[in-house]
C-alpha positions as CSV (number, residue, x, y, z in Angstrom):
1,M,-122.2,40.0,30.4
2,Q,-122.7,42.9,28.0
3,S,-119.5,42.0,26.2
4,N,-120.4,38.4,25.8
5,S,-122.5,36.4,23.4
6,V,-124.7,33.8,24.9
7,I,-126.0,30.6,23.2
8,R,-128.7,28.7,25.2
9,L,-131.5,26.2,24.8
10,V,-135.0,27.6,24.8
11,Q,-137.7,24.9,24.6
12,G,-135.2,22.6,22.9
13,R,-134.1,25.1,20.3
14,L,-130.7,26.8,20.2
15,A,-131.0,30.6,20.6
16,W,-128.3,33.2,20.2
17,Y,-128.2,36.3,22.3
18,A,-125.8,38.7,20.7
19,P,-123.8,41.0,23.0
20,G,-125.1,44.4,24.0
21,G,-128.6,44.2,22.7
22,A,-131.2,42.3,20.6
23,P,-129.8,41.2,17.2
24,S,-131.7,42.1,14.1
25,G,-134.0,39.4,12.7
26,G,-134.9,38.1,16.1
27,A,-138.2,36.5,15.2
28,P,-138.2,32.7,15.2
29,S,-138.0,31.1,11.8
30,G,-141.4,29.5,12.2
31,G,-143.3,32.8,13.1
32,A,-143.8,35.1,16.0
33,L,-143.2,34.1,19.6
34,S,-146.2,32.9,21.6
35,S,-147.1,34.6,24.9
36,G,-146.0,31.5,26.7
37,D,-142.4,32.1,25.7
38,A,-142.2,35.1,28.0
39,I,-139.6,36.8,25.8
40,L,-140.4,40.4,25.5
41,D,-140.4,42.4,22.3
42,G,-136.9,43.5,21.5
43,D,-135.4,40.7,23.6
44,A,-136.0,38.0,21.0
45,P,-132.8,36.0,20.1
46,L,-131.6,34.7,16.8
47,W,-132.8,31.1,16.4
48,L,-130.0,28.8,15.2
49,D,-132.4,26.4,13.4
50,D,-132.5,29.2,10.8
51,E,-129.6,28.9,8.3
52,D,-129.1,32.6,8.0
53,A,-128.7,32.9,11.8
54,R,-126.3,30.0,11.8
55,E,-124.1,31.6,9.1
56,K,-124.0,34.9,11.1
57,L,-122.9,33.1,14.2
58,R,-120.2,31.2,12.3
59,A,-118.9,34.4,10.7
60,A,-118.8,36.2,14.1
61,L,-117.0,33.2,15.7
62,A,-114.5,33.1,12.9
63,L,-113.7,36.8,13.3
64,Q,-113.5,36.4,17.1
65,R,-115.6,39.5,17.7
66,F,-116.7,38.5,21.2
67,R,-116.2,35.9,23.9
68,P,-119.0,33.4,23.3
69,C,-120.4,31.1,26.0
70,F,-123.0,28.4,26.1
71,A,-125.6,28.6,29.0
72,A,-126.2,25.1,30.2
73,P,-129.8,24.7,31.4
74,G,-130.1,25.2,35.1
75,A,-132.4,22.3,35.5
76,D,-129.7,19.9,34.3
77,V,-126.8,21.4,36.4
78,R,-126.6,21.2,40.2
79,L,-124.4,23.7,42.0
80,L,-122.7,22.8,45.3
81,R,-120.3,24.4,47.7
82,V,-117.7,21.9,48.9
83,P,-115.3,22.5,51.8
84,V,-111.9,20.9,51.3
85,S,-108.7,20.6,53.3
86,A,-105.2,21.7,52.1
87,A,-104.2,18.0,51.6
88,E,-107.4,17.3,49.5
89,K,-106.8,20.2,47.2
90,K,-103.6,18.5,45.8
91,H,-105.6,15.6,44.3
92,I,-109.0,17.2,44.0
93,G,-109.4,16.4,40.3
94,K,-109.4,12.7,41.0
95,S,-111.0,12.6,44.4
96,L,-113.9,15.1,43.9
97,P,-116.4,12.5,42.5
98,F,-115.8,10.2,45.4
99,M,-116.2,13.1,47.9
100,L,-119.7,13.8,46.5
101,E,-120.8,10.3,46.0
102,E,-123.2,10.4,49.0
103,Q,-124.8,13.7,47.8
104,V,-125.8,12.4,44.4
105,V,-128.4,9.8,43.4
106,E,-126.8,8.8,40.1
107,D,-123.7,6.6,39.7
108,I,-120.7,8.9,39.7
109,E,-119.4,7.2,36.6
110,Q,-122.4,8.7,34.7
111,L,-121.8,12.2,36.0
112,H,-119.5,15.1,35.0
113,F,-117.9,17.3,37.7
114,A,-116.5,20.8,37.2
115,S,-115.0,22.9,39.9
116,V,-113.7,26.3,40.7
117,Q,-111.9,27.7,43.8
118,L,-114.1,30.1,45.7
119,D,-111.9,30.4,48.8
120,K,-108.7,28.8,50.1
121,L,-110.6,25.9,51.5
122,E,-113.8,25.9,49.5
123,L,-114.7,24.9,46.0
124,G,-117.7,25.6,43.8
125,V,-118.7,22.4,42.0
126,A,-121.1,22.0,39.1
127,V,-122.5,18.5,38.6
128,C,-124.4,17.3,35.5
129,A,-125.0,14.1,33.6
130,R,-122.3,13.0,31.0
131,D,-125.2,12.2,28.6
132,K,-126.3,15.9,28.8
133,M,-122.8,17.1,28.2
134,L,-122.4,14.9,25.1
135,A,-125.8,16.0,23.8
136,W,-124.9,19.7,24.1
137,Q,-121.6,19.0,22.5
138,A,-123.3,17.4,19.5
139,L,-125.7,20.5,19.2
140,L,-122.8,22.9,19.2
141,E,-120.6,20.9,16.9
142,D,-121.2,23.2,14.0
143,F,-120.1,26.3,16.0
144,P,-116.4,25.8,16.9
145,G,-114.9,28.5,19.1
146,I,-117.4,28.2,22.0
147,R,-115.0,27.3,24.7
148,Q,-116.9,28.4,27.8
149,W,-120.0,26.6,29.1
150,L,-121.7,28.2,32.1
151,P,-124.5,27.1,34.3
152,E,-127.5,29.2,33.3
153,P,-128.4,30.5,36.8
154,L,-125.0,32.0,37.3
155,L,-125.6,34.4,34.3
156,L,-128.1,36.3,36.5
157,P,-126.9,39.4,38.3
158,W,-126.3,39.0,42.1
159,R,-125.5,41.1,45.1
160,E,-125.0,40.2,48.8
161,A,-128.2,39.5,50.6
162,E,-130.2,39.7,47.3
163,W,-131.9,37.1,45.2
164,C,-132.6,37.3,41.5
165,V,-135.6,35.5,39.9
166,V,-136.4,35.3,36.2
167,L,-139.7,33.9,34.9
168,E,-139.4,32.4,31.4
169,G,-142.4,30.5,30.0
170,G,-143.2,27.7,32.4
171,D,-139.9,27.8,34.2
172,A,-138.2,30.0,36.7
173,I,-134.4,30.7,37.0
174,V,-133.1,31.7,40.4
175,R,-129.8,32.9,41.7
176,F,-129.3,33.4,45.4
177,D,-125.6,33.3,46.0
178,Q,-122.2,33.9,44.4
179,F,-122.2,30.2,43.5
180,G,-125.8,29.3,44.1
181,G,-128.8,28.9,41.8
182,F,-131.2,26.6,40.1
183,S,-134.0,26.3,37.5
184,V,-137.4,25.0,38.5
185,E,-140.9,24.7,37.1
186,R,-143.0,27.7,37.7
187,E,-145.5,25.8,40.0
188,L,-142.7,24.7,42.3
189,L,-141.2,28.1,42.7
190,P,-143.0,29.0,45.9
191,V,-142.0,25.8,47.6
192,M,-138.4,26.1,46.5
193,L,-138.1,29.7,47.7
194,A,-139.7,28.9,51.0
195,G,-137.2,26.1,51.6
196,L,-134.3,28.4,50.5
197,A,-135.4,31.1,53.0
198,T,-135.4,28.5,55.7
199,E,-132.0,27.1,54.8
200,Q,-130.2,30.3,53.8
201,G,-132.1,33.0,55.6
202,E,-134.4,35.6,54.2
203,P,-132.9,38.0,51.7
204,E,-133.1,41.8,52.0
205,A,-134.4,42.1,48.4
206,I,-135.7,39.8,45.6
207,V,-135.2,41.2,42.1
208,F,-137.9,39.7,40.0
209,Y,-138.1,39.8,36.2
210,G,-141.5,38.9,34.6
211,R,-144.4,40.1,32.6
212,D,-147.3,40.7,35.1
213,Q,-146.4,42.1,38.5
214,A,-149.5,40.9,40.4
215,T,-149.3,37.4,39.0
216,D,-145.5,37.2,39.5
217,T,-145.7,38.5,43.1
218,A,-148.2,35.8,44.0
219,L,-145.6,33.2,43.3
220,L,-143.5,34.3,46.2
221,P,-144.0,33.0,49.8
222,E,-146.2,35.6,51.6
223,A,-143.4,36.4,54.0
224,L,-141.2,37.5,51.1
225,R,-143.6,39.5,49.0
226,D,-142.8,42.9,50.6
227,R,-139.2,42.5,49.5
228,I,-139.8,42.1,45.8
229,Q,-138.3,44.6,43.3
230,W,-140.4,43.7,40.3
231,R,-139.1,44.6,36.8
232,R,-140.6,44.0,33.4
233,G,-138.1,41.9,31.6
234,S,-136.6,38.5,30.6
235,L,-133.4,36.6,31.0
236,R,-131.8,38.8,28.5
237,S,-132.7,41.9,30.5
238,A,-131.2,40.4,33.6
239,M,-128.0,39.2,31.8
240,L,-127.3,42.8,30.6
241,L,-127.0,43.9,34.2
242,S,-124.7,41.1,35.2
243,E,-121.2,42.7,35.8
244,S,-119.0,39.7,34.9
245,P,-119.4,36.0,34.0
246,P,-118.7,33.4,36.8
247,A,-115.3,31.8,36.7
248,I,-116.5,28.2,36.4
249,N,-116.4,26.5,33.1
250,L,-118.1,23.1,32.6
251,L,-115.6,22.2,29.9
252,Q,-113.2,20.4,32.2
253,G,-111.6,17.0,32.3
254,E,-112.6,14.9,29.4
255,F,-114.7,17.8,28.0
256,T,-111.8,20.3,28.0
257,A,-112.0,22.4,24.9
258,R,-109.4,21.2,22.4
259,L,-108.2,22.3,19.0
260,P,-110.5,20.9,16.3
261,I,-107.8,18.7,14.8
262,L,-110.2,16.2,13.2
263,R,-112.2,19.0,11.5
264,W,-109.0,20.7,10.3
265,W,-107.8,17.3,8.9
266,R,-111.0,16.8,7.0
267,E,-110.7,20.2,5.5
268,W,-107.0,20.1,4.6
269,R,-106.3,16.4,4.0
270,T,-106.4,16.8,0.2
271,V,-103.9,19.6,0.3
272,A,-101.8,17.7,2.8
273,A,-101.8,14.6,0.5
274,V,-100.7,16.6,-2.5
275,F,-98.0,18.3,-0.5
276,A,-96.8,15.0,0.9
277,L,-96.7,13.5,-2.6
278,A,-94.8,16.5,-4.0
279,F,-92.4,16.4,-1.1
280,G,-91.8,12.7,-1.5
281,L,-91.1,13.1,-5.2
282,Q,-88.7,15.9,-4.5
283,L,-87.0,13.8,-1.9
284,V,-86.6,10.9,-4.2
285,A,-85.3,13.2,-7.0
286,G,-82.8,14.8,-4.6
287,L,-81.6,11.4,-3.4
288,L,-81.1,10.2,-7.0
289,D,-79.1,13.3,-7.9
290,Y,-77.0,12.9,-4.8
291,L,-76.2,9.3,-5.7
292,K,-75.3,10.3,-9.3
293,L,-73.0,13.1,-8.1
294,E,-71.4,10.8,-5.6
295,R,-70.5,8.3,-8.3
296,E,-69.2,11.1,-10.5
297,N,-67.1,12.5,-7.6
298,L,-65.6,9.0,-7.0
299,A,-64.8,8.7,-10.7
300,L,-63.1,12.1,-10.8
301,R,-61.1,11.4,-7.6
302,A,-59.9,8.1,-9.1
303,A,-58.9,9.9,-12.4
304,V,-57.0,12.6,-10.4
305,E,-55.1,10.0,-8.4
306,S,-54.3,8.1,-11.5
307,S,-52.9,11.2,-13.2
308,Y,-50.9,12.1,-10.1
309,R,-49.4,8.6,-10.0
310,E,-48.2,9.0,-13.6
311,A,-46.1,11.9,-12.4
312,Y,-45.2,10.7,-8.9
313,P,-45.6,6.9,-8.5
314,R,-44.5,6.8,-4.9
315,G,-45.8,8.5,-1.7
316,A,-49.2,8.9,-0.1
317,V,-51.9,10.9,-1.9
318,V,-53.8,13.1,0.5
319,D,-54.7,16.1,-1.7
320,A,-53.4,15.4,-5.2
321,E,-54.0,18.8,-6.6
322,T,-52.4,20.7,-3.8
323,Q,-49.4,18.2,-3.7
324,L,-48.9,18.5,-7.4
325,Q,-49.0,22.3,-7.3
326,R,-46.4,22.4,-4.6
327,Q,-44.1,20.1,-6.4
328,L,-44.4,22.0,-9.7
329,A,-43.8,25.3,-7.8
330,A,-40.6,23.8,-6.4
331,M,-39.4,22.6,-9.8
332,R,-40.2,26.0,-11.4
333,G,-38.3,27.9,-8.7
334,S,-39.4,31.2,-7.1
335,G,-38.4,34.8,-6.6
336,Q,-36.2,33.7,-3.7
337,S,-34.0,31.6,-6.1
338,S,-35.1,28.2,-4.8
339,G,-36.3,25.0,-6.3
340,F,-35.1,22.5,-8.9
341,V,-34.1,25.1,-11.5
342,H,-32.0,27.0,-9.1
343,L,-30.2,23.9,-7.9
344,V,-29.5,22.8,-11.5
345,E,-28.2,26.2,-12.4
346,Q,-25.8,26.5,-9.5
347,V,-24.6,22.9,-9.8
348,G,-24.1,23.2,-13.6
349,A,-22.1,26.3,-13.1
350,A,-19.8,24.7,-10.6
351,V,-19.2,21.6,-12.8
352,A,-18.6,23.8,-15.9
353,A,-16.0,25.8,-14.0
354,N,-13.9,22.6,-13.7
355,P,-12.9,21.2,-17.1
356,G,-12.8,17.4,-17.3
357,T,-15.7,17.1,-14.8
358,S,-19.1,15.7,-15.8
359,I,-22.4,14.7,-14.2
360,A,-23.1,11.0,-14.6
361,T,-26.5,10.8,-12.9
362,L,-28.8,13.2,-11.2
363,N,-31.9,12.7,-8.9
364,Y,-34.1,15.3,-7.4
365,N,-36.3,14.7,-4.3
366,F,-39.0,17.2,-3.2
367,S,-40.4,17.5,0.3
368,D,-42.2,20.0,2.5
369,R,-38.9,21.2,3.8
370,G,-37.5,21.9,0.3
371,G,-35.8,20.2,-2.6
372,E,-32.7,18.1,-2.5
373,M,-30.5,16.8,-5.3
374,R,-28.3,13.7,-5.4
375,M,-25.8,13.3,-8.2
376,N,-22.8,11.2,-9.3
377,I,-20.0,13.2,-10.9
378,E,-16.8,12.0,-12.7
379,A,-13.5,14.0,-12.4
380,A,-9.9,13.7,-13.3
381,D,-8.9,13.4,-9.6
382,F,-10.0,13.9,-6.0
383,D,-8.9,17.6,-6.1
384,A,-11.3,18.3,-9.0
385,V,-14.2,16.7,-7.0
386,E,-13.3,18.9,-4.0
387,R,-13.2,22.0,-6.1
388,V,-16.7,21.3,-7.5
389,R,-18.0,20.8,-3.9
390,A,-16.3,24.0,-2.7
391,T,-17.7,26.0,-5.7
392,I,-21.3,24.7,-4.9
393,N,-20.9,25.7,-1.2
394,K,-19.8,29.2,-2.2
395,S,-22.9,29.7,-4.3
396,G,-25.1,29.5,-1.1
397,L,-25.9,25.8,-1.3
398,Q,-24.7,23.0,0.8
399,A,-22.9,20.1,-0.9
400,I,-22.0,17.0,1.1
401,M,-19.9,14.2,-0.3
402,E,-21.4,10.9,0.5
403,N,-18.8,8.6,-1.1
404,S,-16.1,8.5,-3.7
405,S,-14.1,5.9,-5.6
406,A,-11.3,5.7,-8.2
407,R,-11.9,3.9,-11.4
408,G,-8.7,3.7,-13.5
409,D,-7.5,7.2,-14.2
410,R,-11.0,8.7,-13.2
411,V,-12.6,9.5,-9.9
412,R,-16.3,9.0,-9.3
413,A,-18.0,10.7,-6.3
414,R,-21.6,11.0,-5.0
415,L,-22.8,14.4,-3.7
416,R,-25.9,15.5,-1.9
417,V,-26.8,19.1,-2.7
418,G,-29.6,21.1,-1.0
419,E,-30.4,24.5,0.6
420,E,-28.0,25.5,3.3
421,S,-29.5,24.7,6.7
């Protein structure tokens, strides 16, 4: 336990035992310790009814300098060994109170049960009143971060075939097994140890921490006095020799340590409210901007379509800008001698090469496959029409006569001219 910090109740007052040794300022806030406290000089804890001590503990907990634990008074916690079957282990969390109902006097609804596996088919169980758990929880409310509660007797050192006894004021704390221990009034210690020897068998040694060897030895049953290994010390002295804390934690079930959500909310609710307000305002502003931009976008799209329809009244409008650019590119022509200008140039040259021939009407249609021109020409005779068509074909275009008719001494023909396929 040397690396741990222990908080425990001493005569109704919270005391803090810092790890590794006695903390400075260990005298109680109300004056020196009385002889009845049985806490030796140098072993005095920090008393947490003193505001300076409370601040020191809070600061240490905030920095996570150690693994703090609360030592639940042994007089209020009963330790049991409970054999279980493999089938019972699957639902032990719900069935454990009912398994122990015959071994406790109180109503199981008023008790709290915590367990730890000692062997494959054996559990260590700690039983205490729910009221006690709630009272300790209220006492430790100002010290968040204490997430391990241990039965006080299990803080004592222990070895096989050895008992450990600590006298503290008018009480005695005893550990006799890996998961066995109790706290009892000093006057009842001889009777309890005699009964324990009958039930468990006599130990090979009893490590006894106290203040007066002769007086302390007299508290043992006469048959056990020759096995005492008396040491001048207190609970703190014994805890410093304990190799490791027991695995059980009373904070189980409804008392499982949880994040202090409510405390965090109380501390940060103002900041959260301001943040929520700012986020809400930003969200509303963003929505208004989006609606405004959407209206502007619709107006622009309508204006673009209207402008496109002025140039090209027919046809579907998918992407007005792209469609218009393609049509303008076709009309301007390109480096490959294509487009409207090229067609007009070639057709005009063919018509000019035949005197007496003229273009009556001309239509140009643009598509993704290229441009196509339809025109009506007037000539002196059918041979002149054929010469115009032949001249156009020689220029690399394709001219197809769709129809022709004679009107008096003139011939009128309709030609379709496009890129050669």
